C-alpha angles and dihedrals in degrees: 000000000000089000092056091049092047092046089049089054095046095048106036115206117216096236123011121203114251089217089065089055094047091049090049091049091050090050093047089047090051091048091050092047091049089049091050091049090049091047090050090049089048090048092048091047090046091050090048091048092044090049089049091046090046089050092048091044088051090050092046091045091052090047090050092045091053090045094048092043089052090047092049090049089050092047091046091050090048091047091049091048090047091048091048091049090047091048090049091047092047091048091049090047093047092047092050092044091047091050091049092047090049091049091048090047090051091049092046090050091048091049091048092049090049091049091043091052091047091050091046091050091047091049092048090048091048090047091051089047093048090046090049092047090046092050091047090048090047091049089047091049091049089051091048090047089050090050092046090046089051090048090049091051090046091049090047092050089050091048091049088050090049091046091050090051091049091049090052089053095045108050093166095081115121095237126026116234092015092122092054090048090050092056094053114110116267096031128093114237111252115237114231113246120244093232 
C-alpha cells in the first residue's frame, strides 16, 4: 500500500479519481480502527496482567514481611539472649576479678605492714645502737677530757715548779714570782723583754 502511494507521488497523474482517495481513506481508517482495537486489547491485557502482578507482588510482599518480621523477632530474641549471657559473664568475670583484686590488695597490705614493721624495728634498733654508741662515745670523750684536764693540771704544776726553780736561779727579774703568775691559766705568758 505504501508502494502504491509512493508510486502515486512519484508519478503524478493528471486527475486522480476521488473514489480512489475515498477507498484509501476508508482503508486507512479501518487500519487505524483495527490498531486502536488492538491497542485497547493490549492495554486491557496489560492492565489485567499488571493487576495480577500487583496482587502477586502484594502477596509476596506480605509473605516477605511476615518472614522478615519473624526473622527479626528471632534475631532480637537471640541478641537479647546473647546480651543477657554476656552481661552474666561480665558480671561473673568482674566479681571474680574484684575478689582477686581485693585478695591481692589484702596480701599487699599485709606484706607492706610486715615490711613496715620490720623497717620500724630495724630503725628503732639502729636508733638504740646509735644512741648507745653516742653515749659510749660521749662517756669516752668525757673520760678523755678528764684525762687531758688532769694532764694539763699536771703539766701546769710542773711548769709552775720549773718556773719557781728558774726564778730562784734568776734573781734579776723585775718582779719575783711573775713567771709563775704568767703560767697560771687565763693569763697570757709575758714575753721577756730584750733589754
